[in-house]
N, C-alpha and C positions, 0 to 999 in steps of 0.2 A: 679792176684787175691790176695786179701788181706787176712790176717789171720782172723779167726772168733773172735768175741768179747770174751775176757776172763771173767771167772766168778769171779776171785779173784786173789790172789797172789801178791797184792801190785802194780798192774799195771792198769791204767785207759786209755782206748783208747778214745780220745776226737775228735769229729768231728765238723768242723766249715763249714757249708754250706754257699754259697753265698746268700746274702739277696735278696729277691724277691719283697718286697714291693716297689711300685712306688716311685722314688725319694730318696730311702734310700741309703745313701753313707757310713754308718758306717759298720764296721765289728766287729764280736763278740770277736775276738782274734787278737792281734797285734804281730809282730815278737818278740819284746823284752819280752813280757809276755809268749809267746809260748816257747821261749828258756828256761825260768825258769822252766816251766812245764816239758819240755823234760829232763832237767838236774835233775829233781826230779824223773825220771824214767817212766814218762807217755809217751804215743805216741800221736802225734797230726796229724790229717788228715784235710786238708783244701781244699775246692773247688778251682779249677783253676780260677784265676781272682777275688776271693772273696775280696781281700784287695785293688784291684786297685782303686776303687772309693775314698778310703781314702788315697791313695798315696803309698801303699806298693805292690811291684811286687811279683810275685810268687817266684822269686829267693831269696827275703828277707826271706821268710818262709822256703825255702829249706836250706838256710844258718843257720837258727835257729834250724834245725833238724827236721822240719815237712815234711810230705809226701803230695805232691800236687796231688789231685785226679781230673781227668777230668770228670768222670762220677758221677753225683750227687747221683744216687741210690747206687753205690758202697760205697760212704761215709756213708750213713745211715746204710748199711748192716755191716759196719766195726766197727762203734763207740759204745762204752759203754755209752757215755754221749754226748749229742748234745748241743753245745753252739750256741744260736741265739740272734739276736737283737730283731726282731719283728716276731712273729708267732701267729697262732691260733687267739684269740680274738683281738690281736693287729694288725693283718693283715686280716681283715674279708673278703676281696675281693679275697683271694687266696685259692686254694685248700690245704687241709692239707698235710703236708709233709709225706713221707713214713716211719714213725717211726716203729721201730722193737719191737718185743716182749721183754719185760723186760728192754727196753731202758730208760735212764734218760734224760730228756729235761730241760734245764735251759735257761731262757731268759725273755724278756718282752712279756708275753702271753695274756695280756688283760683279766684279771680275771673277770671283770664285763661285758665283752662283749662276752666271749667265749660261744658257743652255747651248748645246751644239747646234740646235736648229736656229737659234737667234744669231749665233756667230756665222753660220752658213748663209743666212738671209742677208746679214750685213755685208758679207763678202760679195754675194751675188749682186747687190746693189752698189757695189764699189764705195761703200761708206767707210770713212776713216773715223773710227770710234776711239775716243780717249777717255780712260777711266781715272778720275781724280783720286781714287783710293790708292793709286800706285805711284803717286809722286815720290821720287826718291828723297832720302834724307840727306840732302846736300845743302850747303849754305845758299847757293844760288836759287834753290827751289823753295825756300822758306815762305816767301810771299805767296806761293801757290798751294801750300800744304793745307788742303781742305779738311783732311782728317783731323789735323791738329786744331784748326780753327773751330771746328764743330765739337771736338772732344772736350775742349776747354769749357764750352758752354754746357755740355753734358755734366761735367764735374761740378760746375757751379749750381746747376739746378738740382743735382742729386743731394748736395748738402742742404739746400733750402727745403727740398721735399722731406728730408729726414727731420729737420728742425721743426717743420710745420706739423708733422705727425707725432713727434715724441711728446709724451704727456709731462714733460718737465722742461725747464729752461736750459738753454745751452750755457749761458755765462754764469760765473760765480758772482754772488752778490752778498754784501753784508747789510742786513736789514734789522730794524727794531724787533722784528718777529723771529729773527734768527738768521743763520748763515745758509745760503742756498749753494749747494755744491754744484760744480760745473758738470755738464754732461761729458761722458767718456765716448769719444769717437775714434774708431779704428778704420783706416783706409788701406785697403789691400791693392797695391799697385801704385807706383810713383812715376807714371808717365804723365802725359799732358792732362788727362781727365783726373787722375789721382791727385796730382799736385794742386790742381784748381780746387778740388774738393777739400783738400787739406787746408789750403789758404782760406777758403770761404768759411769752413767750420771754425777755424782759428779766429777769424774776424768776428764771428758770432759769439765768441767767448768760450767755446768748448775746450776741453783738454784733449788734445789730438795726438794719436800715434799713427805712424805710417810704416808699411812694410813693402819690400820688393826684394826679389831674389838677386837683383843687381846691387851689390854693396856700394858701387860707385855713386849711386843716387842718394846715399845717406846724407851727404852735405846739403843737397837740395831740400830734402825733407826737413832737416834741422834748421835751414835758413828761413823756413816759414814759421818757425817757433814750435814745431811738432817734435815728438820723440820718435826716433827711428827704432823699430823693433828688429832685433837680430835673433834669428833662429839658428840653432846648432845644426847647420846643413852644409854639405859640400856644394859650393856654388861656382866652382871653377868652370869656365866656358858657358856661363848662364847668359851672357850678353853677346850679341853679334856685332859686326863691324859698324852697323848703323846705329847702335845704341839700344836696339830692342832686346827684350829678353827672349831667349830661345825656349822652345818647347822642351820640357824635361820628361824623363820616363816616369812610369807609374810608381816605381819604387820611391822616387824623389817626392812625388805628390803625396804618397801615403805618409812618408816621414814628415812632410810639411803639415799635413792635416793633424797628425798626432801632436805636434808641438803647438799648433794653433788652438788646440783644445783648451789651453791655458789662457789664451789671449782673448778669444772671441767672447766667452761667457762674462768677462769683466767689462764688456763694452755695452753702452746704451744704444749706440749706432754703429753699424758696420756698412761700409761702402766698398763694393768690389768692382774691379775694372779689368780683369784679365780675360783676353780673348786671343784666339789663334786664327789667323786668316785661312779660310777654306776648311776649317775643322771645328769640331765642337769645343766650346770653352772648357777649360779644366775645372773640375769640381774641387773647390778649396774649402768650402764650409759645409759640413755635414749636418744632417737633421739632429744628430746627437748634440752637436755644439749649440745649435739653435735652442734646443730644449733646455740647455743649461743657462740660457740668457734670462734676464728678469722679464716679467710680464710688462708689456708696453714698449719693449725694445723695437728698434726699426732696422731693417736691412734694405739697402738700395743696391740692386744687382745690375750694373751697367753692361754686363755681358749676356743679358737675358736673350737677346736676339739669336745668339748661337748656342743656346742651351743653358746658359747661366753658370755662375761660379758657386751657387748654393743649391743644395740638393732639392729643396722644394720649389725653386723658382719656376714660374710659368711666364713666358714671354707675353708682354702686353697686359698682364693682369697683376692684381694684388692678392697675395695669399696670406691667410692668417694661420699660424701653426703654433700651438701651445703658448698662446699669449704674445707671440712675436709677429709683427707685420713684415712681410717680404714683398717689396715692390720689384716688378720686372719691367721697367719702362723701356720702350724701344724708340721713343720720339722726343727725348728731352731737348735737343737743340731746336726742334720745331716749336717747342713751347716758349722759346725766346725768339720768336720768328723775325722780328725786325733786326735785332743784332745778328742773328744767324744768317739772315739773307744778305745783310751788308757785308759780313765777313766772306761769305761764299761768293758774292758778286766780285769782290776784290780779288779773290783767288782766281776766278775765271778770267777776269780782265787781264791779270798779270800773266796767266797761262797763254791767252791769246797774243799778247804782246811778244811773248817769247817765240811764237810761231810765225811772226811777221818779219819779212825782209823787204825793206823799202815799201812797206804797206801791203805786200802780197803774202798770202799764206805760203809757207815754206816748210814742208814736213821733212826735216833733216834727221836722218837716223843716227848721225854722228852726235846729235844732242842727246845727252843721257836722259833728260826730262821727257823728251818726245819718245825715245826708244823704250823707256820704262812703262809708259802709260798707254801706248798704242795697241789696241786689241785686233783691229782689222784695218787693212789698207790695200788699195790697188787690187781688189779682188782676192786678197789672201787673208787667211786667219793666221795671226802671228801672236796670239795671246799665250805667253809662256807661263801664265800664272794659274792655269787650271791644274787641279790635283789629278794628274794622270799617271802618277808613279814615277815621273821623271823630274819632278820639281826638286829644287834645292831644299835643304832641311827647312821645315816650317819654323817660323818664329812667332812668339807671342807679341801682339801689339795691342794698343790701347783702344777700348771700345767706346763710341759716342752715341751710339744709337743703332738703329737698324743697319745703316751702311757701315757700320763698324766704327763709331767713335773709338781707341787702341791703347790700352794701358798694359804694362807688363807686370806679371806677378809670378 
């Protein structure tokens, strides 16, 4: 039997349950980060087998000073704070975990999809729930930005998926049998995932073009060796104060699609990354554009989880239309489970350190990071991010996977 959760005294009991979402291979805490937490005086409890999908055996956690727990309910009863990858709104098909009165929960919680019943249950249990999707874009929070860390991996895997499926090589080569022309790659959205996709495709030798409605990212695209595609569109006010692209009206998207009809068919690979928090992804690539692409062409739609940027996209599936393959992956960071887990664990550890004052948990609403991410606390629902008609204007962000990896386009 484990000790009860302490109320203070400079010690935090951290619980890491095994992930339950289908296909999820990440773990919220890796041994190297857990060891640092243990060395700082915290206690870490982890579900037996939680790290195995990402390549870490229970023994690695024990060597780091963690306690491996075979009973999931015991873990929840023991921990002061729960670290999770996907829970609540980010894992809508699962029953809510047995959170305890006064517990703190930190992870990707799907703030736009969490239900009223879940929020009410959390409030009734006096749970303080922090959603890592809502980390503000400020310099002090960069080390905690889980969306960006996971979106970068999504962009990387998207480029590799396209290269693997394309029936031609990415790089140009001069051979005795003749010249091999480079593949043409078009990346829509130059946020974190889009820029990583551009960089990866360029390293593989493709000829790469990138597009974003925010003209200020042109220099970033070109710095990676890609050509920036400029469309004849009115883009004033397309970016918000945090650097995300704003949602535009349907007239804008219609004009955008019309001009993309010239660019998409010229591409062997199209990678799309545009998503809008709490709303369907904008449709940017029509069936007509896809039918004009060459047979064997590849599309990787990183916004598939919220409907997709391409008309034929189906979330979690691969669709073949008129000779073109359209991938709708929702789990790309999970496919790089070790690196993704390491990055996410660092994000959570940094978030925890930001909440500690002299070793004790301190939920300070004056801290922008805490205030922006806190969904429920002290018996109250304080999630300002639900789409109830009172939200601020929605902004497009970059999408990494199901939880929202977040590119603007």
